C-alpha atoms as one frame of an Amber mdcrd trajectory, in Angstrom:
protein
  42.565 -20.262  15.857  45.539 -21.508  17.866  47.623 -21.499  14.704  46.513
 -17.946  13.965  47.378 -16.705  17.473  50.757 -18.431  17.286  51.422 -16.798
  13.951  50.562 -13.345  15.311  53.088 -13.770  18.112  55.771 -15.303  15.820
  55.314 -13.966  12.297  57.301 -15.530   9.475  57.635 -13.061   6.578  59.387
 -15.601   4.393  56.156 -17.601   3.957  53.466 -15.621   2.049  49.830 -16.030
   2.984  47.355 -17.583   0.587  44.207 -15.589  -0.192  41.733 -18.432  -0.844
  42.150 -19.809   2.679  43.252 -16.842   4.739  40.401 -14.654   3.520  37.702
 -16.815   5.080  36.086 -15.500   8.240  36.954 -16.634  11.743  33.901 -18.880
  12.097  34.999 -20.772   8.988  38.589 -21.136  10.173  37.363 -22.786  13.371
  35.907 -25.540  11.224  39.184 -26.144   9.367  40.592 -28.642  11.878  42.859
 -31.554  10.928  41.175 -34.958  10.709  41.542 -37.347  13.621  42.556 -40.306
  11.448  45.941 -40.257   9.752  45.752 -41.541   6.214  48.566 -43.878   5.081
  51.361 -42.253   3.147  53.445 -44.089   0.529  57.226 -44.110   1.168  60.308
 -46.250   1.347  60.430 -46.451   5.116  62.872 -43.542   5.493  60.222 -40.818
   5.441  59.943 -38.924   8.704  57.233 -36.448   9.659  58.616 -33.033  10.628
  57.043 -32.364  14.027  59.695 -30.325  15.827  58.681 -27.074  17.519  60.502
 -24.873  15.022  58.621 -26.489  12.142  55.267 -25.902  13.871  56.071 -22.249
  14.181  56.911 -22.007  10.493  53.636 -23.644   9.407  51.719 -20.429   9.946
  49.193 -20.733   7.078  45.802 -22.333   7.833  46.232 -24.547   4.766  48.621
 -26.730   6.795  45.551 -28.000   8.691  44.956 -30.132   5.585  48.544 -31.223
   4.853  51.403 -32.986   6.633  55.054 -32.202   5.957  57.237 -35.295   5.693
  60.614 -36.234   4.278  60.212 -38.711   1.450  63.378 -40.081  -0.193  65.304
 -37.188   1.278  62.914 -34.514  -0.071  60.462 -32.453   1.952  56.908 -33.180
   0.843  53.449 -31.820   1.761  51.020 -34.752   1.792  47.272 -34.118   1.447
  45.196 -35.477   4.323  42.362 -36.454   1.931  43.880 -37.919  -1.232  47.481
 -38.514   0.010  48.940 -36.661  -2.941  52.586 -35.597  -2.555  53.358 -31.933
  -3.218  56.568 -30.029  -2.701  56.781 -28.932   0.896  60.046 -27.058   1.165
  60.024 -23.969   3.334  60.893 -21.766   0.371  58.084 -23.063  -1.890  55.248
 -21.083  -0.294  51.651 -22.297   0.007  49.909 -21.132  -3.179  50.115 -24.561
  -4.776  48.717 -26.090  -1.575  45.758 -23.723  -1.629  45.022 -24.568  -5.245
  45.115 -28.300  -4.567  42.909 -27.886  -1.501  40.214 -26.090  -3.529  40.046
 -28.840  -6.183  40.919 -31.927  -4.163  38.608 -34.732  -5.409  38.547 -36.525
  -2.058  37.561 -33.551   0.039  33.940 -33.911   1.108  33.023 -30.212   1.066
  34.295 -28.175  -1.842  33.342 -24.870  -0.219  32.738 -24.693   3.494  30.586
 -21.599   3.024  27.908 -23.777   1.418  27.530 -25.931   4.524  27.492 -23.259
   7.218  24.753 -20.824   6.267  23.805 -18.334   8.932  20.636 -16.285   8.686
  19.982 -13.029  10.509  16.681 -13.065  12.355  14.851 -10.827  14.797  13.801
 -11.735  18.286  10.128 -12.088  19.025   9.923  -8.660  20.626  11.827  -7.118
  17.684  14.446  -5.631  20.002  17.609  -7.014  18.394  18.972  -9.479  15.859
  20.639 -12.816  16.309  22.220 -15.430  14.088  20.759 -18.896  13.779  21.497
 -21.945  11.688  19.646 -21.927   8.373  17.690 -25.028   7.386  16.167 -25.181
   3.926  12.431 -25.834   3.990  10.975 -26.510   0.509   7.384 -26.117   1.744
   8.141 -22.692   3.215   9.853 -21.664  -0.022   6.791 -22.704  -2.009   4.580
 -20.617   0.258   6.939 -17.647  -0.095   6.751 -17.987  -3.877   2.937 -18.006
  -3.787   2.860 -14.935  -1.523   5.290 -13.153  -3.839   2.925 -13.733  -6.772
  -0.005 -12.437  -4.705   1.835  -9.396  -3.373   3.224  -8.174  -6.702   0.374
  -9.479  -8.897   2.693 -11.560 -11.030   1.107 -13.904 -13.588   0.946 -17.565
 -12.652   2.991 -18.338 -15.759   6.077 -16.893 -14.075   6.856 -20.372 -12.717
   7.126 -21.619 -16.320   9.574 -18.930 -17.432  12.990 -20.347 -18.271  14.822
 -17.420 -16.740  12.965 -17.716 -13.433  13.575 -21.454 -13.231  17.280 -20.998
 -13.990  17.543 -18.296 -11.332  15.773 -20.477  -8.731  17.934 -23.504  -9.454
  21.092 -21.434  -9.176  19.932 -19.879  -5.920  18.855 -23.161  -4.305  19.386
 -26.375  -6.303  17.277 -28.334  -3.805  14.164 -26.255  -4.559  11.926 -27.688
  -7.258   9.922 -24.916  -8.933   6.236 -25.960  -8.878   3.991 -26.009 -11.909
   1.345 -23.409 -12.697  -1.509 -25.547 -11.353   0.389 -26.315  -8.159   1.126
 -22.662  -7.424  -2.533 -21.855  -8.150  -3.620 -24.385  -5.519  -1.098 -22.910
  -3.082  -2.541 -19.424  -3.612  -6.086 -20.666  -3.028  -4.886 -22.388   0.133
  -3.360 -19.121   1.381  -6.630 -17.344   0.613  -8.621 -19.871   2.614  -6.255
 -19.562   5.590  -6.406 -15.755   5.528 -10.190 -15.871   5.202 -10.454 -18.040
   8.308  -8.261 -15.603  10.242 -10.363 -12.593   9.228 -13.596 -14.444  10.005
 -12.234 -15.142  13.471 -11.420 -11.466  13.937 -14.860 -10.342  12.759 -16.541
 -12.793  15.141 -14.588 -11.497  18.158 -14.782  -7.736  17.669 -17.346  -5.839
  19.706 -17.966  -3.055  17.199 -20.330  -3.032  14.272 -19.145  -3.444  10.691
 -19.686  -0.892   7.938 -19.686  -2.039   4.326 -18.734  -0.175   1.172 -19.280
  -1.518  -2.302 -18.830  -0.409  -5.882 -19.043  -1.821  -9.376 -15.997  -1.914
 -11.607 -15.902  -2.662 -15.349 -12.839  -4.184 -16.972 -11.935  -2.006 -19.944
 -10.498  -4.841 -22.021 -13.188  -7.471 -21.431 -16.205  -5.242 -20.706 -17.091
  -7.415 -17.731 -18.561  -6.090 -14.484 -17.083  -6.880 -11.092 -18.279  -5.999
  -7.601 -15.970  -5.351  -4.672 -17.238  -5.366  -1.075 -15.061  -3.970   1.718
 -15.629  -4.189   5.481 -14.616  -1.358   7.806 -14.496  -1.731  11.572 -12.642
  -0.697  14.730 -10.755  -3.458  16.516 -10.421  -3.922  20.257  -7.320  -1.703
  20.274  -9.312   1.170  18.698  -7.492   0.914  15.402  -9.325   1.434  12.122
  -9.323  -1.701   9.987 -10.433  -2.401   6.406 -10.674  -5.805   4.740 -11.784
  -6.725   1.220 -14.393  -9.451   1.626 -15.015 -10.291  -2.010 -14.204  -9.273
  -5.550 -16.642 -11.158  -7.719 -17.771 -11.184 -11.323 -21.411 -10.150 -11.767
 -23.227 -11.308 -14.860 -25.244  -8.880 -16.921 -27.693  -7.291 -16.527 -26.573
  -5.500 -13.367 -30.031  -5.111 -11.902 -30.853  -4.451  -8.267 -31.923  -8.093
  -7.855 -28.589  -9.414  -9.170 -26.534  -7.057  -6.985 -28.666  -7.854  -3.920
 -28.103 -11.563  -4.405 -24.326 -11.096  -4.503 -24.305  -8.901  -1.381 -26.534
 -11.215   0.663 -24.373 -14.217  -0.223 -21.284 -12.301   0.876 -22.848 -11.278
   4.212 -24.003 -14.811   4.968 -20.677 -16.310   3.908 -18.788 -14.043   6.332
 -21.492 -14.294   9.032 -21.767 -10.523   9.481 -25.439 -10.005   8.639 -26.305
  -9.351  12.318 -23.367  -6.979  12.989 -23.885  -4.399  10.255 -24.039  -0.681
  10.909 -24.277   0.979   7.482 -23.643   0.318   3.831 -22.130   3.077   1.696
 -23.000   3.224  -1.998 -22.765   5.750  -4.781 -25.841   7.645  -5.901 -26.920
   5.383  -8.762 -30.676   4.901  -8.839 -30.163   1.129  -8.899 -28.554   1.316
  -5.458 -31.671   2.874  -3.946 -33.643  -0.223  -4.935 -30.765  -2.428  -3.770
 -30.875  -1.016  -0.222 -34.613  -1.582   0.033 -34.211  -5.227  -0.994 -31.344
  -5.732   1.441 -33.354  -4.388   4.373 -36.187  -6.801   3.525 -33.812  -9.773
   3.475 -32.034  -8.870   6.720 -33.309  -8.896  10.278 -34.228  -5.235  10.806
 -34.100  -5.601  14.584 -30.331  -6.038  14.375 -29.853  -2.802  12.411 -29.468
   0.678  13.885 -32.907   2.261  14.322 -34.383  -0.726  12.464 -32.496   0.254
   9.306 -33.259   3.998   9.216 -29.528   4.810   9.026 -28.531   1.734   7.046
 -28.074   3.496   3.697 -25.179   5.968   3.527 -24.475   7.935   0.355 -20.863
   8.291  -0.754 -19.764  11.842   0.109 -16.928  11.802  -2.404 -19.377  10.815
  -5.132 -21.703  13.656  -4.132 -18.812  16.098  -4.421 -17.995  14.679  -7.815
 -21.565  15.187  -9.059 -21.705  18.758  -7.749 -18.331  19.697  -9.265 -19.177
  18.047 -12.600 -22.277  20.221 -12.866 -20.140  23.271 -12.197 -17.527  22.346
 -14.812 -20.249  21.792 -17.409 -20.541  25.593 -17.662 -17.207  25.709 -19.501
 -17.687  22.452 -21.363 -16.437  23.845 -24.697 -13.330  25.332 -23.097 -12.537
  22.049 -21.329 -12.817  20.137 -24.597 -10.370  22.545 -26.274  -7.893  22.164
 -23.402  -8.282  18.404 -23.560  -7.658  18.399 -27.343  -4.641  20.705 -26.950
  -3.020  18.453 -24.350  -3.764  15.357 -26.431  -2.170  17.032 -29.468   1.059
  18.137 -27.756   1.559  14.841 -25.914   0.798  12.595 -28.884   4.442  12.112
 -29.934   7.869  12.660 -28.333   8.716  15.211 -31.002   5.688  17.346 -30.134
   6.515  17.144 -26.436  10.036  18.323 -27.214   8.653  21.223 -29.258   6.401
  22.218 -26.364   9.334  22.204 -23.910  11.554  24.207 -26.258   8.923  26.931
 -26.693   8.416  27.047 -22.913  12.161  27.593 -22.425  12.191  30.329 -25.060
   9.554  32.376 -23.233  11.141  31.464 -19.852   8.297  29.398 -18.398   9.665
  26.597 -16.169   8.433  23.098 -16.952   7.607  21.950 -13.425   4.457  19.952
 -14.192   3.709  17.497 -16.935   0.738  17.788 -19.249  -1.708  14.961 -18.600
  -5.207  14.151 -19.778  -8.000  13.809 -17.265 -10.423  11.023 -16.481 -13.822
  12.389 -17.488 -15.639  10.619 -14.651 -13.397  12.158 -11.961 -13.844  15.875
 -11.578 -10.617  16.420  -9.602  -8.528  15.030 -12.469 -10.228  17.559 -14.774
  -9.518  20.285 -12.231  -5.807  19.441 -12.060  -5.630  19.255 -15.857  -7.044
  22.779 -16.110  -4.697  24.129 -13.423  -1.631  22.853 -15.300  -2.955  24.067
 -18.659  -3.533  27.572 -17.261   0.109  27.736 -16.150   1.191  27.018 -19.753
  -1.380  29.335 -21.365   1.316  31.500 -22.997   3.013  28.418 -24.426  -0.212
  27.325 -26.145  -0.658  30.832 -27.561   2.911  30.794 -28.903   2.243  27.469
 -30.617  -1.012  28.488 -32.318   0.800  29.049 -35.640   2.030  25.465 -35.772
   0.436  23.315 -38.487  -2.388  20.933 -37.566  -2.923  22.637 -34.164  -6.403
  24.173 -34.209  -7.835  23.645 -30.710  -6.452  26.687 -28.893  -8.932  28.020
 -26.250  -9.934  31.651 -26.629  -8.784  34.336 -24.216 -12.239  34.585 -22.635
 -12.437  30.806 -22.169  -9.040  30.788 -20.466 -10.090  33.600 -18.133 -13.350
  31.877 -17.194 -11.497  28.602 -16.609  -9.047  30.439 -14.331 -11.897  31.984
 -12.318 -13.684  28.656 -11.963 -10.513  26.772 -10.930  -9.772  29.339  -8.231
 -13.210  28.668  -6.733 -13.110  24.908  -7.133  -9.966  24.788  -5.027 -12.127
  24.310  -1.947 -13.698  21.224  -3.572 -10.243  19.807  -4.250  -9.165  20.297
  -0.634 -12.343  18.705   0.722 -12.007  15.741  -1.651  -8.457  15.079  -0.436
  -9.601  15.137   3.193 -12.473  12.765   2.443 -10.049  10.358   0.761  -8.068
   9.721   3.961  -7.748   6.133   5.137  -5.739   6.495   8.351  -8.164   8.739
  10.228 -11.958   9.028  10.659 -13.662  11.234   8.081 -17.297  11.313   9.266
 -16.688  13.979  11.898 -15.041  16.320   9.376 -17.806  15.982   6.795 -20.338
  18.382   8.304 -18.181  21.544   8.679 -16.574  21.041   5.275 -19.887  20.621
   3.510 -21.215  23.675   5.314 -18.204  25.575   4.026 -19.079  24.485   0.482
 -22.708  25.536   0.931 -21.679  28.986   2.168 -19.205  29.326  -0.695 -21.939
  28.518  -3.226 -24.133  31.241  -1.747 -21.314  33.753  -2.241 -20.697  32.604
  -5.829 -24.332  33.233  -6.681 -23.716  36.961  -6.127 -20.588  37.078  -8.317
 -20.256  39.779 -10.979 -19.210  37.128 -13.531 -22.190  35.546 -15.240 -20.436
  32.204 -15.793 -19.690  31.940 -12.070 -23.311  32.692 -11.201 -24.547  30.053
 -13.640 -22.071  27.540 -12.266 -23.121  28.226  -8.660 -26.825  27.916  -9.504
 -26.391  24.481 -11.041 -24.193  23.315  -8.164 -26.706  24.523  -5.542 -29.479
  22.447  -7.144 -27.374  19.304  -6.948 -26.207  20.161  -3.428 -29.741  20.550
  -2.061 -30.757  17.242  -3.606 -28.361  15.273  -1.382 -27.945  17.600   1.589
 -31.428  16.863   2.933 -30.639  13.142   2.905 -27.272  13.063   4.657 -27.017
  16.099   6.916 -28.843  14.345   9.788 -26.438  11.475  10.398 -23.468  13.755
   9.752 -24.826  16.169  12.329 -24.779  13.344  14.893 -21.086  12.821  14.201
 -20.461  16.484  15.052 -22.466  16.225  18.263 -20.392  13.240  19.372 -17.155
  15.100  18.616 -16.143  16.728  21.950 -14.528  19.636  20.084 -17.784  20.715
  18.469 -21.017  19.284  20.007 -24.261  21.214  19.387 -22.516  24.575  19.396
 -21.128  24.041  15.897 -24.574  23.043  14.636 -26.009  26.243  16.043 -23.216
  28.261  14.438 -23.634  26.830  10.929 -27.415  26.391  10.949 -27.820  30.014
  11.832 -25.862  30.908   8.692 -27.637  28.358   6.497 -31.264  28.520   7.695
 -31.530  31.792   9.576 -34.738  31.869  11.645 -35.457  28.218  10.779 -32.214
  26.983  12.336 -33.924  25.983  15.621 -36.183  23.555  13.746 -33.227  21.810
  12.104 -31.326  21.634  15.395 -34.344  20.062  17.125 -34.477  17.429  14.374
 -30.853  16.513  15.080 -31.585  16.341  18.836 -34.524  14.006  18.228 -32.356
  11.772  16.055 -29.675  11.673  18.767 -32.231  10.699  21.406 -33.693   7.990
  19.186 -30.237   6.617  18.501 -29.397   6.585  22.214 -32.641   4.824  23.115
 -32.030   2.256  20.394 -28.590   1.428  21.785 -29.948   1.327  25.322 -32.722
  -1.073  24.352 -30.457  -3.416  22.392 -27.888  -3.556  25.195 -30.569  -4.473
  27.793 -30.306  -1.171  29.600 -26.579  -1.499  30.343 -25.954   1.960  28.963
 -26.080   4.505  31.763 -27.589   7.875  30.982 -25.470  10.952  31.527 -26.756
  13.981  33.366 -24.392  16.224  31.459 -26.020  18.479  28.894 -24.268  18.159
  25.570 -24.923  21.788  24.725 -22.841  22.915  27.709 -19.615  21.284  26.526
 -16.832  23.644  25.612 -15.420  23.623  22.117 -11.758  22.811  21.755 -10.695
  23.826  18.283  -6.919  24.041  18.780  -6.399  21.400  16.087  -8.460  23.324
  13.531  -6.462  26.539  13.243  -6.121  25.951   9.507  -9.885  25.790   8.926
 -10.824  29.188   7.525 -14.511  28.574   7.950 -14.089  28.450  11.765 -12.071
  31.648  12.134 -15.090  33.592  13.422 -16.497  30.707  15.479 -16.293  31.483
  19.234
C-alpha cells in the first residue's frame, strides 16, 4: 500500500502497469510484501543493488515486491526473490515479463493468492447487517449440506454417483470427497432423526392441543397405498404450525383395523395420544369404523367431551361430493368436452391448428386447454369454463376429419348455466384451502350461503338446474346434520359474529324451528365449557358477559355478499 500511495503522488508514465498484479484488490495487495530473508544472488562480486531514492520512486508496480533490481556484470537485472532467476531489469523494459514469471514461478508457495484468502459474507445473529469472516472448509458440514440439498429438491440418491456431479464437486472444492450412495442415505436418515427429536420436543412443550389430518394416497406406477399423517397446532407465539409426522406404506387390504394400527403406532411414537383434539378424515365409510376403533384404544378422558367431537369430516371433501353430484347432470356433455380437449391437445400440430382457427375468428388465446382430474370437481369446473370460452373455435373445427365429439348447442348452454352457479363452490373451495389463516370460523357462513343458493336453484326455470340442485341438496343434508354443531361453536367464539349470526342464518334455514337449533348449539357450548373447566381443575373463570349481547364487527367482511343484509 505504501508503494501504491507513493506511485499516486509520483506517477511514472514511462513504466506501464501490469494487469495480472495490479488488478488484484487492495486486501490482496496488502499480502504481497517482500520476504524478510534475502536469497543469495549469483554474481561476480561487482553486482550492486540499486537502492537509491530515485530508483524506489521508479519501481511503482507491485510486482517489484517480488524482485530486486541489481547490476550484474554491468547490466541491470531483476532477480526473483523465490527462485533467484535473472531477468532484464532495465527501466525501459517494462514489467510484463516480470508479471508472467511471477505467475508461473516454480518456487513460489502460493500460485494464486485468491485461493488462500477466501472471505465469506455472513449475517449477524440478529440479521441486521452483513460482515466478512475468514472461510474455513468443513467437510462434515459440506456433507450435511449435500444431504439437505437432496432432501429439499427430492433428488435421487444416485446423484452422488453421477460423473458430472463428481467432476463439478471436485472442481469446486478439491478437498471435498463426494460420499457414496449408502453414506448419503445414512446422512439423510440422521438428519431425519435429529429433526424428529426437535419436533417431539416442540410438541411436548406446547400448551395447545394437536389436531390430526390423514389421507390415503396410491402410487400410480406401483399401485401401492401410502398413508400420510399431519399434525396441526398453535405454538406459544400463536402461530399456526403443521408438521408431517409420518408417510408410511400400508399393506393391502386397507381395512379399518390396518389403518387403526398405523395411526395408533404413530400417536404412541410421537407421544401425542393424550394431547389430541380432533382427527379430520374424508367421508369414506372405512374411516367411520376407524374412528370408533381409535376412540376405544385411546383414553377417552383426555379427549374433548370424552371423544364426542373427536371425528371431524373434511369440509373440502364434502364440497367435492356435493359438486360432483351436481355435475353428474351434464355427464354426457362433460365427456364430450373432455374428448374434444384430449383430441386437440394430442399433438403439437393439432394445438397449432386450434390456435390458428382462434386467431382467424379473433378469439384471444389467454388460457390453455387442459384435461381435468375426475376425482376433483374444481378441476372439472375450470376445464368447462375454459372450454366455454373457446366454444366458437370448437364449432369452427367440427368439419375437421376424425373430430366427432363436439358438444351440442343445448349441452353448451346448460354447461354455461351450471358453471355460473358453481362459481360459489369454487370460491368457497379456495377459501377452505388456505394454510396461513384459520378456516373453521369461515366454514359456517359459507356453507349457509351454499345452502341458501341451493334453495334458490330449486326454483329455477331450467329443468337441468332444478335436477342438479335437488341432487346436491340430498348430499348436503346428509353431512350438514353431522358438522353444523361444531362449526356453529366456531362462529360463537368469533367476536365478529357470536350468536347473532346463528340467529340470522337459522331463521333463513329453519324458519320457526330456528330456536331449537340455536338452543342445541348453546347446550353444546355449555358442555364444552364445563369440560374444559373440569379438566383444568376449575382454573377457568366464568364470565358474566352474555355472548348474545356482543356486537358484531363485520368490517373485514365487506366482500361477503351473503352478509349484505345482516345488521
